[in-house]
C-alpha positions in Angstrom: 10.8 -9.3 21.8 8.0 -11.8 22.3 4.4 -10.9 21.6 3.6 -10.4 25.3 6.7 -8.2 25.8 5.6 -6.0 22.9 2.0 -5.8 24.2 3.2 -4.9 27.7 5.5 -2.2 26.3 2.7 -0.6 24.3 0.2 -0.9 27.1 2.6 1.0 29.4 3.7 3.7 26.9 1.0 4.2 24.3 -2.2 5.7 25.9 -4.5 4.9 23.0 -3.4 1.3 22.9 -4.0 1.0 26.7 -7.5 2.5 26.2 -8.1 0.0 23.4 -7.2 -2.9 25.6 -9.1 -1.6 28.6 -12.2 -1.2 26.5 -11.9 -4.8 25.4 -11.4 -5.9 29.0 -7.9 -7.3 28.3 -4.7 -7.0 30.2 -1.2 -7.7 28.8 -0.9 -11.1 30.5 -3.9 -12.2 28.5 -2.0 -12.1 25.2 0.7 -14.6 24.9 0.1 -16.1 21.4 -1.4 -15.1 18.1 -4.6 -16.9 19.0 -5.0 -14.6 22.1 -5.0 -11.5 19.9 -8.6 -12.2 18.9 -9.6 -10.7 22.2 -8.8 -7.3 20.7 -11.1 -5.7 18.2 -9.7 -5.0 14.7 -8.4 -1.5 14.1 -8.9 -0.5 10.4 -7.4 2.2 8.2 -10.6 4.3 8.3 -10.7 4.1 12.1 -7.1 5.2 12.3 -7.8 8.2 10.0 -10.6 9.4 12.3 -8.5 8.8 15.5 -5.5 10.7 14.2 -7.8 13.6 13.2 -9.1 13.7 16.7 -5.7 13.4 18.4 -2.9 14.3 16.0 -0.4 13.2 14.9 -0.5 9.5 15.9 -3.7 9.3 17.9 -1.9 8.3 21.1 -0.5 5.0 19.6 3.1 6.1 19.5 5.0 4.6 22.5 8.2 6.7 22.2 8.7 10.5 22.0 8.3 11.9 18.5 11.9 13.1 18.8 13.1 9.5 18.6 11.7 9.0 15.2 13.9 9.1 12.1 11.2 10.0 9.6 7.5 10.8 9.5 5.3 10.3 6.5 1.7 11.1 5.4 0.0 8.5 3.2 -3.2 9.2 1.3 -6.2 9.4 3.6 -4.4 11.1 5.2 -2.7 8.6 7.6 0.4 9.7 9.5 3.2 7.1 9.6 6.0 7.1 12.2 9.3 5.3 11.3 12.2 4.6 13.7 14.7 4.3 10.9 16.0 0.7 11.6 17.9 -1.1 8.8 15.4 -2.9 6.5 12.6 -1.3 8.6 10.0 -2.2 5.9 11.2 -5.9 5.9 11.5 -6.0 2.1 15.0 -7.4 1.9 13.7 -11.0 2.1 11.5 -10.4 -0.9 14.3 -8.8 -2.8 16.6 -11.7 -2.2 13.9 -14.1 -3.2 13.7 -12.1 -6.5 17.5 -12.6 -7.1 18.6 -9.0 -6.2 22.2 -9.1 -5.0 25.1 -7.0 -3.8 26.4 -4.4 -6.2 23.4 -4.6 -8.6 22.1 -1.3 -9.9 18.3 -0.9 -9.3 15.8 1.7 -10.3 13.4 2.5 -7.4 10.3 3.9 -9.1 8.2 4.3 -6.0 7.1 7.7 -4.7 9.5 9.5 -2.3 7.1 12.4 -1.7 5.5 12.3 1.8 4.6 8.6 1.5 7.0 5.9 2.8 7.1 3.5 -0.2 10.2 4.9 -2.0 12.3 5.4 1.1 11.2 2.1 2.6 12.3 0.1 -0.5 15.5 2.1 -0.8 16.3 1.2 2.9 15.8 -2.5 2.1 17.7 -2.3 -1.2 20.6 -0.8 0.7 20.4 -3.7 3.2 20.9 -6.0 0.3 23.8 -3.8 -0.8 22.3 -2.8 -4.1 23.1 0.5 -5.8 19.9 2.6 -5.9 18.7 5.0 -8.6 16.1 7.0 -6.6 13.8 7.6 -9.6 10.4 8.0 -8.0 7.5 8.4 -10.5 7.7 10.6 -13.6 10.5 11.9 -15.8 10.5 8.6 -17.7 13.0 9.6 -20.4 15.5 10.7 -17.7 15.0 7.4 -15.9 15.5 5.4 -19.0 18.7 7.2 -19.9 19.9 6.8 -16.3 19.2 3.0 -16.3 21.1 2.7 -19.6 24.1 4.7 -18.4 24.4 3.0 -15.0 23.7 -0.4 -16.3 20.6 -1.0 -14.2 19.5 -4.7 -14.1 16.8 -4.4 -11.4 13.6 -2.5 -10.8 11.2 -2.0 -7.9 7.8 -0.3 -8.3 4.4 -0.6 -10.0 4.2 -3.3 -12.7 2.2 -0.9 -15.0 5.0 1.7 -14.6 7.6 -0.8 -15.5 5.7 -1.7 -18.7 5.5 1.9 -19.6 9.3 2.4 -19.1 10.1 -0.6 -21.2 7.7 0.4 -24.0 9.2 4.0 -24.0 12.7 2.7 -24.0 11.9 0.7 -27.1 10.4 3.8 -28.8 13.5 5.8 -27.9 15.8 3.1 -29.1 17.6 2.9 -25.8 18.7 -0.6 -24.9 18.3 -1.6 -21.3 19.9 -4.4 -19.3 16.9 -4.9 -16.9 16.3 -8.6 -16.2 14.5 -8.7 -12.8 11.8 -6.7 -11.0 10.0 -6.7 -7.7 6.6 -5.2 -8.4 4.0 -4.1 -5.8 1.2 -1.7 -4.8 -1.2 -2.8 -7.5 -2.6 -6.0 -9.0 -0.3 -8.0 -11.2 -2.3 -10.0 -13.8 -0.6 -12.9 -15.6 -1.0 -11.2 -18.9 1.2 -8.3 -17.7 3.7 -10.8 -16.2 4.0 -12.3 -19.6 4.4 -8.9 -21.3 7.3 -8.1 -19.0 8.8 -11.5 -19.6 8.7 -10.8 -23.4 11.0 -7.8 -22.6 13.4 -10.1 -20.8 12.3 -9.1 -17.3 11.4 -11.7 -14.7 9.0 -10.0 -12.3 7.9 -11.3 -8.9 5.3 -9.6 -6.8 5.4 -8.4 -3.2 2.6 -7.3 -1.0 2.4 -4.9 1.9 1.1 -1.6 3.3 2.5 1.8 4.3 1.9 1.0 8.0 3.2 -2.5 8.1 5.8 -2.9 5.3 6.2 -6.4 3.7 3.4 -8.8 4.4 4.0 -11.3 1.6 6.2 -12.0 -1.4 6.5 -14.4 -4.3 9.4 -16.8 -5.0 10.4 -18.4 -8.2 8.0 -21.3 -7.5 5.0 -18.8 -7.9 3.1 -20.8 -5.2 1.5 -17.9 -3.4 2.7 -15.0 -1.2 5.1 -16.1 1.5 4.4 -14.4 4.8 7.6 -13.2 6.6 8.3 -15.1 9.8 8.2 -11.9 11.9 4.7 -11.0 10.8 1.7 -12.3 12.6 -1.0 -12.5 9.9 -4.5 -13.7 10.3 -7.4 -14.1 7.8 -10.5 -13.0 9.6 -14.3 -12.7 9.1 -14.9 -9.2 7.9 -17.8 -8.7 10.3 -16.7 -10.5 13.5 -12.9 -10.3 13.3 -12.8 -14.0 14.1 -10.0 -16.0 12.4 -11.1 -18.2 9.5 -10.0 -21.6 8.5 -7.3 -22.0 5.9 -8.8 -21.7 2.4 -11.6 -19.4 3.4 -11.5 -15.8 2.1 -11.5 -13.0 4.7 -9.8 -9.8 5.6 -6.0 -9.6 6.1 -5.4 -8.7 9.8 -1.8 -8.0 10.7 0.2 -7.8 14.0 3.8 -6.6 14.0 6.2 -7.1 16.9 6.8 -3.4 17.0 7.1 -2.0 20.5 7.0 1.6 19.3 3.6 1.9 17.6 0.4 0.4 18.9 -1.6 0.8 15.7 0.0 -2.2 14.1 -1.6 -4.7 16.5 -4.6 -6.4 15.0 -4.5 -3.9 12.1 -7.0 -4.4 9.3 -5.3 -3.9 6.0 -8.6 -3.8 4.2 -7.6 -6.5 1.6 -9.1 -9.9 1.1 -7.1 -13.1 0.8 -7.0 -16.7 2.1 -4.4 -18.9 3.7 -3.2 -21.7 1.3 -3.9 -24.8 3.3 -0.9 -26.8 2.2 1.4 -24.0 3.5 0.5 -24.9 7.0 1.8 -28.5 6.7 4.7 -28.3 4.2 7.2 -27.0 6.8 7.8 -23.6 5.1 6.4 -20.2 5.8 2.6 -19.6 5.8 1.5 -18.5 2.3 -1.6 -16.6 1.3 -3.4 -16.8 -2.1 -2.9 -13.3 -3.4 -5.2 -10.3 -3.5 -8.9 -11.2 -3.7 -10.5 -7.8 -3.3 -11.1 -5.0 -0.9 -13.0 -4.3 2.3 -14.3 -0.8 3.0 -14.7 2.3 0.9 -11.1 3.0 -0.1 -9.8 2.1 -3.6 -6.2 1.7 -4.7 -5.4 3.7 -7.9 -1.9 3.6 -9.4 -0.5 2.1 -6.2 -2.1 4.7 -3.8 -5.3 4.5 -1.8 -8.0 6.9 -2.7 -10.4 7.5 0.2 -13.9 9.0 -0.1 -13.0 11.3 2.8 -10.2 12.8 0.6 -12.7 13.5 -2.2 -15.2 15.0 0.2 -12.7 17.4 1.8 -11.4 18.5 -1.6 -14.9 19.1 -3.1 -15.9 21.4 -0.2 -13.8 23.9 -2.1 -16.3 23.9 -5.0 -19.8 24.7 -3.8 -21.0 24.9 -7.4 -20.6 21.1 -7.6 -23.7 19.5 -6.2 -22.8 15.8 -6.8 -19.6 14.0 -7.8 -18.2 10.5 -8.4 -14.7 9.3 -9.1 -14.5 6.6 -11.8 -11.5 4.3 -12.0 -10.9 2.5 -15.3 -8.0 0.5 -16.7 -6.6 0.2 -20.3 -3.4 -1.4 -21.5 -2.4 -2.2 -17.8 -2.7 1.5 -16.9 -5.2 3.1 -14.4 -7.2 6.2 -15.3 -9.1 8.3 -12.9 -12.0 10.5 -14.0 -14.1 12.7 -11.6 -17.6 13.1 -12.9 -19.4 16.2 -11.5 -22.9 17.7 -11.6 -23.0 21.4 -11.2 -25.8 23.7 -9.9 -28.1 25.4 -12.3 -26.5 28.6 -13.6 -23.1 27.7 -12.1 -20.1 29.3 -13.8 -18.2 26.3 -15.3 -15.8 28.2 -17.5 -12.6 26.9 -15.9 -14.1 24.7 -13.3 -12.6 21.4 -14.6 -9.1 22.8 -14.8 -9.4 24.3 -11.3 -10.5 20.9 -9.8 -7.8 19.0 -11.7 -5.1 21.4 -10.4 -6.4 21.2 -6.8 -6.5 17.4 -7.0 -2.8 17.2 -7.9 -2.0 19.3 -4.9 -4.6 18.2 -2.3 -5.0 14.5 -2.8 -1.9 13.8 -5.0 -3.9 12.3 -7.8 -3.9 13.3 -11.5 -7.4 13.0 -12.8 -9.7 14.3 -15.6 -12.9 16.1 -14.7 -16.0 15.5 -16.7 -19.2 17.5 -16.3 -22.2 15.3 -16.6 -25.9 15.8 -16.4 -26.8 13.3 -13.7 -25.3 11.2 -10.9 -27.7 9.0 -8.9 -28.2 10.3 -5.3 -27.3 6.9 -3.9 -24.1 6.5 -6.0 -20.9 5.6 -4.2 -18.1 8.2 -4.1 -15.8 5.9 -6.1 -16.9 3.6 -8.9 -14.3 1.0 -9.9 -14.8 -0.3 -13.4 -11.5 -2.1 -13.8 -10.9 -5.7 -14.8 -7.7 -7.6 -14.1 -7.2 -9.8 -17.1 
């Protein structure tokens, strides 16, 4: 479908999308090209969270009956995700092929299968490439290592930090692995970690995307930036005005998918910062962007999942004895750690408070964290403090 046909379909069948266009004074015939999309305001993740809360489950952006969906997910935030179930629906097959994945290859998929779309989306694309999938998810590393050895796995998809942990543990266990290639995603991938994986005999390439939009960029062997798939309309825009920026300028990644079933993925603000590589616009290949250059907004990605302040706020309402809190993200040996610092009320019973909060966090926001009781947190402190470096 053309962009105008997608816009027309969504305008006629997704009430919230029609409202969004009407509020902007735009009709479907006004949008024919990517440049015309600027007439629509950017829709960001935090906006979508609020809209879905007001009008569950999809805020009126779904253009087909819910019964036509194949799967529904709930990503951290929470954000509800509808999926039709088409082959290679997440568009990752092109990235897998660029990484050398091929028919018949056994691959460990170490992305989460629990409520979030990452694991299932990558499995769908691995099957499109005709790979044999070990649906590992995250955890049970010894079992995963033994399975990789028994099935002769040569490929891996998942977090780069998790792959390093698997390789280190396999060495400690004395289990030889045949892994030689990986597609890594969902967290930054510093060159130092790339070299560590290479020392284990694994060539790792990075892919980039989101739960809502799937694959938005991927590396090739040339390591010349993230190649944007041809069927993704990607703009780099000013974080305040939403206006597209010139190639080379850093701004927010704004995505439009030619998806006639879900209107939220039109001018959708991913919340990441990047820049278009100028030479990619003239060398005859796909547009390329210059990797991840930071975040817009309050959400922070930890171990491949977004941690939203609203999640913390909702969870901490269960603990009235906590008068202030702050999540602190650190990183050591290419592994994220999450600590929740709390200040309690005078005379509060803190006997088992830390253990209670840690247990609730695993269930309510799907994060493992360590609770630390401190004497003071500034009144103006942000809900999340990110102390990580990426060298």
